[in-house]
N, C-alpha and C positions, 0 to 999 in steps of 0.2 A: 490681177495678182502678178507681181514681179519679184524676182529674187534680187537681193541687194549684193549678191556675190557673183563671181565669175566662174569659178570651178563648179562642176556639176556633181550630183550624187546619183549613183545607180543603186537601187535597192532590190534585192531578190525577194520574190513572193513565194510563199510556201504555206505549210500548215498553220503557222502562227499569224499569217497575214493574207487570208483568203476572203474575208467578208468585206462588204462595202464600207462599213464604218472605219475599219482598220486601214484599208488601202487609201481611203480619202485622208485619214489622219497622217499616213506616211507622206502623201503628196504635200499636204499643208505644212508638215514638219520640215520639208525640204527635198524630198525625192523628185528628181527630174526625169529619170528613166526607170522603168520597172523591168527586171530580168525574170524571164520564165526559164527555169532550169529543167531541160528535158531529160536529165539523168534521173529525175524523180517526178512522180505524178503522172496521171493519165491524160489523154487528150481532152477528156471531158473536164478535168480539173483546170487545164490551161484555157479551154474555151470559156469556162465560167469566169475566170479571172480577167480574160481579155474583155468580156462584156462589161465587167465592173469598171475597168480602167477607162474604157471608151465612154461609159455613162458619166463618170466623174469628170472626164475631159469636157464633155458637153455641158455639164452643170457649172463648172468653174470657168469655162471659156478659155482654157489654156492648152496648147498642144502638149501631149505627153508621149514620150517615146516608149516603145516596147521592144525589148531585146530577147530573142529566142536563142538560148544557149544549147547547142547540140551536144550530145554526150561524147561523141567521138569514139575511136577504138579503145576499148578497155581491155588490157591484157591481165589475165588472172590465172593463178594456179588452180589445180583441181582440189579434191577433198582428201582428208586424211581418215584413216581408220581410228575412230575415237574422237575425231573433230579437231585435234591439234597435236603438235609434237614440239619438242624442244631441240633446237639445233645448237650444237656446241662449237665454239671457235676452234678452227683447225681441222674439224671433221670434214670428210668428203660428203657431198650431197649431189644427187643426180636428178635432172629434170628430163622426162621422156614423154612419149605419146601413149603409153599404156594406160588404159582407163581405170585400172584397178586402184583402190584407195591407197593413199600414200603412207609413208612411215618416216622415221627419223633419217632414213638413208635415201629416199626418193619421193617424187611426187609427179603427177601428170601435169604437163604444160600443153594445153589444147590449142596451141597456136603454131602450126607447122612452119609458118614463114620465119619464125624466130631462129630456128635451128641453123639455117644457112647464113643468118645475118650476124651472128656473134662469133667471136674467135678467141683463142687463148689470150689471156692477159686483160680482157675486158671485164667489166663488172655487171652484175645483175643486182638490182635492189628490190626487196620484197617488203610488203606492208609499209608503204610510204617511207621507205629507206631505213626502217628500223633494223632490217637484216640485210647484210651485204655479202654477196657471193663473188668469188673470183673464178672466172672461167678457166678451166684447165685444158679442156678439149671439147670440140663440138663436131658432130656429123649430122647426117640427115634425120636421125631419130633420137639422138641423145646429146645432152649437154652435161658434161662432168664439171663440177665446181668444188671449190674449197670454201668453207664458211669463214669469213673474215670477222664479221660481227654477228654473233649468235643471238638467240632468244626464243621465245615462244612463237610458233607460227601456226595459224589456224586456217580453216577452209577458205578457199576462194579469195585469198588476199591478192592485191595488185602486184604487178611486175613492171618495173621500170628498167629501161636499157639506155643508160646515159651516153654510152660511147659509140653508138651506131645509128645510122639512118635506117629506120625499119621499112622494109618493103611492104607496107600496108597502106591502104587508101585512107585519107583523112575522113571520108564519109562512109560509114557502114550502111548496111541495108536499113537498119533502124533509123539512122540519121536521115537517109533519103526520104523515108516515110514521114518522119517528124518535120523535115524541111518543107515538104509539100503541104502538110497540114498547117504549119505556121504561116507560110506564105498565103495560104487560102484564107486564114483568119485576117491577115493584113498587118502582120508585124512590121516594124520599121527597120530592125537590124537583125541579122543572123550572125551568131558567134560560132566560128569554126574552131573546134578543139584540136589540140595536138598537131598544129601546123608544123611541118618540117621543111617544106620546099615551096617556092612560089607557085609551082605547078598544082599544089594542093588547093591554093586559093583560086587559081584560074579554073579548076574543075568545078569548084563551088559556084563561082560567078556565072559559069555557063548554065548551071541549073537554075540559079536565082533569076537570071535574065533581067536585072535591073529593078526587080520588084521590091527589093530591100537593100540596104547597105550590108556589105560583108565585113565583119570584124574578125580579124585573125588573133586567136589566143596563142601567145608565145609561152609554151610550157616545156619545150624540148631544147636542149643545148644545140642540137643539130640546126635549129632555126637560126641561131646566131651566126652560123657560117655564111648564110645568105640573107642576112637581116635587111640590108638596103633593098634588095629585090622584093622581099616579102612586103616590106612597108610600101614600096612603090605600087604594087599591084593590089593592095588591100584598100578598103575604104576607111578602116579604122583598125586600131591595134589594142589588145589588152595584155598588160604585163601580169600574167597569171602565175603568181609567185608560189602557189601551192606545189604543183608538180615541178615547176622550175626549181624551187627550193629543195626538192627531193633529189633531182638529178644533178644539180650543181652544188658545189661546196657552199655552205651558208654564207661564208664571208664574201663570196663573189656576187651574190644576189643584189645588194645595194648598188654596186657599180654597174651591173647589167641593166638594172632598172633605169639608172640615169642615162645610160647609153641609148636605150630604146626611146625614152621620152625625148631626148635631144634630137634623135633622128626623125621621130614623128613630127616634132616642131619644125624641123628643116623642110619636110615635105608637106606640111600643112595637113596632116592626117590626125584626127582625134585619137587620143591615147588615154586608156583607162588603167589605173593602178588598182589591183584587186588582190584579195585573199588575206584573211586574218588581220584586217585593219583595226577592227575593234572586237577581236575574238572573245575577250573576257566578258563582253556584254551579252553573250549567249546565255549566261547565267547570273550576271551581276548588273546592277543598275547604272554603274559608272565604269568607264574604261580605265586601264592602267595609264600611268603617265607616259610610258614608253609607246603605247598605242596612239595616244594623242599626238606624240611627236612624230610617229610614223605617218599619220594622215597629214600633219602639217608639212613634213618634208616633201611629200608628193605635190602639195599645193605650191610650195616655194619653187619646186622644179618646173612648174608650169603645166602639170598634167591637166588634161581637159576634165577628167572626172575621177572620182574615187568610188570604190564599190563596197557594198555590204553583202555578205553571202548568208551564212547561217544566222548572223546577228538579226536580220530582218525576216528570214524565211522560217526559222524554227526556234529562235531564241525566246527568252521570257520577256524581253524588253525591246520589241521591234521599233516602236515609235520613238522611244527614248534614244535608241542607237542612231536613227536618222537625225533627230534633233541635236544630239551632241556632235555628230559629224558636221552638221550645218554650222554650229557655233564655232567649231575648230576652224573651218574654212573661213568664216567671216572674220574671226580674230586675226588669222594670218593676213588676210587681204587688207585689214586696217593697219597692219604694222608698217611704219614708215620705211622699213627696209625692203618690203615686198616689191614695190615698183622698181627699186634699184636692182634687185635680184632678177626680176623678170627681164629688165632691160639688158643686164649683163649677159643673159643667155639668148638675146635676140639674134635671129638668123638673118643673113642678107637675103633680100628678095631673089627668087628664082627668075630667070629671064623669060617671063611671059607677061601678057597684057594684064591678067588678073592680079599678079603680084605687083606689077608696076603701079596700077591704080590703087591697090590696097595700101601700099607703102606710102604713096603720095597722100592718100586720104588720112593716114595716121599722122603724117607730118603736118598737114594742113590743120587737122583738128587740134593738135598740140599748140601750134603757133596761134591759132585764132581762139583758143580756149573753148572749142566746141563742146557742148554738153552731151552730145550723142553722135554716133556714126551710123548712118542708115545704109543698109545694103539691100538693093533689089536683087532677087534671085528667083530662078525657076527651078534649077536642079539642086541648089544649095551651094554651088561652087563659089559664088561671090562672097557669101557669108563666111565660108570656111577659109577663103584666102584672107579675109579681113581678120578673122580670129587668129590666123597664123601670125599676124603682126603683134598680137598681145597688147592692144592699145589699152590705156587706162580709162578712156571714155567708153561708156556702154555701147554695145553693138545691137542695133535694132534691125532685125531681119524681116523683110516684107516679101511674101511669096503668094502667088495665087493658088498654090498646090498644098492642101493640108498634109499630104504625105511628106513633102519636103520640110514643112514647118516642124513636124514631129521628129524627123530624122535629125534636125539641127538642135533638138533639145539636148543632145549629147555634147555639143561643141562649146568650148570655153568662151564665156562672155557673151554668148548670143542669146538675145531675147527674141523668140520667134513669134511672128504674127502672120495671120492669113488675111489677104486683102485682094480685091479685084485687080486684074492686070491694068496697066496704064498704056496709053497710046501716044503720049507726047512728053517732051521734057517738062513742060509747064504742069501737066497732070502729075508727073512723077514728083516734082518738087512740092506741090500742094499736098499730095497724099503722104509724102514723107514727113512734112511738118505736122499734119493732122495726127498721124500715127504716133510720132514721138511725144506730142502733147497729150494725146489720149492715154498713152501707156505710162505717163507720169515721169518721163525723163527730162522734160524741158518745161519752161514757162515763157511767156511773152518777152521778147528781147534777147533770148538765147540764140546762139549760133549752132547749126548742125552741119555736118559734112555728109554728102550723099554719093554713093557709087552705084552705077547701073550699067547696063549694056544696051546698045542699040544695034540692030532693030530690037525693040522691046519684045520680051517673051521668048527670045532665042537663047537656049542654054549655052553657057561658056562664052558669052560675047562681051564681058565686062570691058568697057572702053571709055567710060564717062565719069567725070568727077565734078560735082557742083557743091558750092557753099550756099547756105540759105539762112535767113533770120526768121525766127518765129514771130509772127504778127499776132496782136490780140484777136481773139475769136469773137 
């Protein structure tokens, strides 16, 4: 089974997509990566879904990536007497640490670290930005605010602080427990929520110890101040437009999305565009035209993957949502303008051996009319550097490590395969030709370009480029 498209699909599993038949249908409809959202569901739920995904992978013979998305620090207000209040614009409203039920004039904020982090003139956003407060004053136990945008506020609503770097760790106690559980299962990617600083990513990578790739979710404006450093230390990036769209003015989000995608392409890091991509399909069998355009624009930008959240996890049409996303991507990639737009955004190779070989392979494949580009890889590095070049020829990745093949299911244009390691250049060329032929990318007489590293099996040693012709078998 091979995809005819290059951009990948991440589908979230949940109550609407937990049985074998549905998950298999999601994969056959186009899902390349399955996201387990640890904000919802028990460990037993995730373990059952993990077993199903791996059974489907074995049945269909294709590597499937699993992304464990950690909840991250959730800031919430306390409860109100009566369950809710109405805040009127212009009124004063206080947040404090008193545990008593709140009223229209105050509520508990059980996060003491916030009181020193905010200052007069900054904003607090409640209930996904529906209510905006302006900070008048703050001390160790009280934040006095004025209501800018009012409305009904109910128990336990979320708090966003767009104007400050919060002194809170990216990994909570719950996250650390979920992380060890997910790594014990054998997930391929860990998504780190609410990254603000590169140090947040470094802390997570120390705990992961290479057992999975670390994907940083960009949801806080503070992350944009050190964006290049965060991209550099991360294994992949997610443009998480939900909270990002709450804390940033909505008109800024499209430009920020393009900036992040462009920077990830520069560094060769997979980038996922996420949140509300086909939101109306939670309850409708077809998306809006604006949603279809949103998915298409991410593909035109060269994003590695686009993601479904509630659409596939709890919506009424999970399989249809994946199928329609697959059709949108395929239609974009058939557009004659698509190669030109991808080429216009092409980034110059970085000064390292992997980029030099990958850039040369892309040029050689174009000049020779090669039908496929084959990348031998142990760690995934060679395949990711090849994907960075965004070639129009398919990328066939060959690795002896199933975990590497699964992780590469997230990368643009990469068709992952698992094969025994090779010990010589002749073995490498023969195996590359066999694999490209078996996977349906070439026929007798076609040319392929091959990149590998010697000595074979040594990660990060890409230094070899070969051209080969497919001979009749």
